[in-house]
C-alpha positions in Angstrom: 162.5 -28.8 213.3 161.7 -30.7 210.0 164.5 -31.2 207.3 162.6 -29.2 204.7 162.0 -26.3 207.2 165.8 -25.8 207.2 166.1 -26.0 203.4 163.4 -23.4 203.1 164.9 -21.0 205.7 168.3 -21.1 203.9 166.5 -20.4 200.4 164.8 -17.4 201.8 168.2 -16.1 203.3 169.6 -16.4 199.9 167.1 -14.7 198.4 167.3 -11.7 201.0 171.0 -11.9 200.2 170.9 -11.5 196.7 168.1 -8.7 196.7 170.4 -6.8 199.3 173.4 -7.3 196.8 171.5 -6.1 193.8 170.1 -3.0 195.9 173.8 -2.3 197.0 175.0 -2.5 193.4 172.3 -0.4 191.7 170.9 1.8 194.1 173.2 2.5 197.0 173.7 5.2 197.8 171.5 6.8 194.9 170.1 5.7 191.8 171.9 8.7 190.3 175.4 8.4 188.3 177.0 12.0 188.8 179.5 13.5 186.2 181.4 16.4 187.2 182.3 19.1 184.5 184.2 22.2 184.7 181.1 24.4 185.1 178.7 22.2 186.7 177.6 18.6 188.0 175.0 16.6 185.8 173.4 13.4 187.2 171.6 10.8 185.2 169.1 8.3 186.7 170.4 5.1 186.0 166.7 3.4 185.8 164.9 6.2 183.7 167.5 8.3 181.9 166.4 11.5 183.3 169.3 14.1 183.3 169.4 16.9 185.9 171.9 19.6 186.7 173.1 21.2 190.1 172.4 24.9 190.6 172.5 27.2 193.7 168.6 26.4 193.8 169.0 22.6 193.9 168.6 20.1 191.3 166.9 21.1 187.8 165.9 19.6 184.8 169.0 19.2 182.4 168.6 20.2 178.8 171.7 21.1 176.6 172.7 24.7 175.9 171.0 26.1 172.6 173.5 27.0 170.2 173.5 30.6 170.0 174.4 33.0 167.0 175.5 36.5 167.2 174.3 38.8 164.5 176.5 41.8 163.8 175.1 44.9 162.9 176.2 46.1 159.6 175.9 49.7 160.3 179.2 51.5 159.6 180.3 53.8 162.5 182.8 56.2 161.6 186.2 56.2 163.6 185.9 52.6 164.8 187.4 49.3 163.6 185.4 46.9 161.7 183.8 44.2 163.9 186.1 41.1 163.7 184.2 38.1 161.8 184.3 34.4 162.5 186.1 32.4 160.0 186.2 28.4 159.5 189.7 26.9 160.4 191.7 25.5 157.6 192.7 21.9 157.4 196.1 22.3 159.1 194.3 24.5 162.1 191.7 21.6 162.7 194.7 19.3 162.8 195.9 21.0 165.7 192.6 20.1 167.7 192.9 17.0 169.4 191.7 15.2 172.3 190.0 12.0 173.7 186.3 11.1 173.9 184.2 8.5 175.3 180.7 7.5 175.0 179.5 8.0 178.5 176.3 6.6 180.4 173.1 8.1 178.9 174.5 8.5 175.3 176.9 11.1 176.2 180.1 12.2 174.4 182.5 12.9 177.3 186.0 13.9 177.3 188.6 16.6 176.9 189.5 18.7 173.6 192.9 20.5 173.2 193.4 23.4 171.0 197.0 23.5 169.9 196.3 26.9 167.8 197.1 30.3 169.1 193.7 31.7 168.8 190.3 30.9 170.6 188.3 28.1 168.6 184.3 27.7 168.7 181.6 26.1 166.9 183.6 22.7 166.8 181.7 19.9 164.8 182.7 16.2 165.5 182.0 13.4 163.0 181.0 9.9 164.7 181.3 6.9 163.0 179.9 3.5 164.4 180.8 0.2 162.4 180.0 -3.4 162.9 182.7 -5.8 163.8 183.0 -6.6 159.9 183.6 -3.1 159.0 180.0 -2.2 157.8 178.7 1.3 158.5 175.9 1.5 160.9 175.9 5.2 161.9 177.8 8.2 160.7 176.5 11.7 162.2 178.0 15.1 162.7 177.6 16.6 166.0 178.0 20.5 166.7 179.4 20.8 170.3 177.4 23.7 171.8 179.1 27.0 172.2 179.9 26.7 175.9 183.3 24.8 175.6 185.0 27.8 173.6 188.4 26.5 173.4 191.1 29.1 174.6 194.6 29.1 172.8 197.0 26.0 173.8 194.6 24.6 176.4 192.2 21.8 177.0 188.5 21.8 177.5 186.0 19.5 179.1 183.2 18.5 176.9 180.1 16.8 177.7 177.5 16.7 174.9 174.0 14.8 174.6 174.4 12.6 171.6 172.1 9.5 172.5 174.9 7.1 171.3 175.2 3.6 172.6 177.2 0.5 171.1 175.9 -2.8 170.7 178.1 -6.0 171.0 181.2 -6.2 168.5 180.4 -2.6 167.3 183.4 0.0 167.3 183.3 3.9 167.2 185.8 6.6 165.9 185.4 10.2 165.8 187.0 13.2 164.2 186.8 16.9 164.1 185.6 17.9 160.5 184.7 22.0 161.3 185.4 24.6 163.7 185.6 28.3 163.6 188.0 31.1 164.9 186.0 33.1 167.8 187.2 36.5 166.3 185.9 38.4 169.2 187.8 36.5 171.7 190.8 36.2 169.5 191.0 39.9 168.5 193.7 42.2 170.2 
């Protein structure tokens, strides 16, 4: 065996080892990263960013739930109480909403929110602010969470909202709840 052959063979094995390590790190057991939610499982392809959800029929393309609005009829009906109307939370009531959020892979806002009020809350709006290391504003935007995470009184709710967020090196982010509504139908006696 020639001295150059051993070196070439060692280099081939090193390359094979690196490829195997890369495969184990990024692909094995799957190219998908899964996120478990209270109501479903969502997976995000690490390479393409494609999002899918798990249903009883298998994996399907994920699209965030559309914000739905309920329009109540203004026709008076004799003998029935009026339909309760939603109202915006006061500053003191918003202060009782708290939680932890992170920017998850795929640009999602992920975490848990807590409702410290004694009524159900919906239509939560979160202000996300991103700044550079010198404090200069990069982005400030409000995100209305979909109606599915209605927050029961004195309880937490998991949140996963597609926001398209990503941080570059040195950037910091913060969030705050700016608006929310009482879910009058869920909170009425």
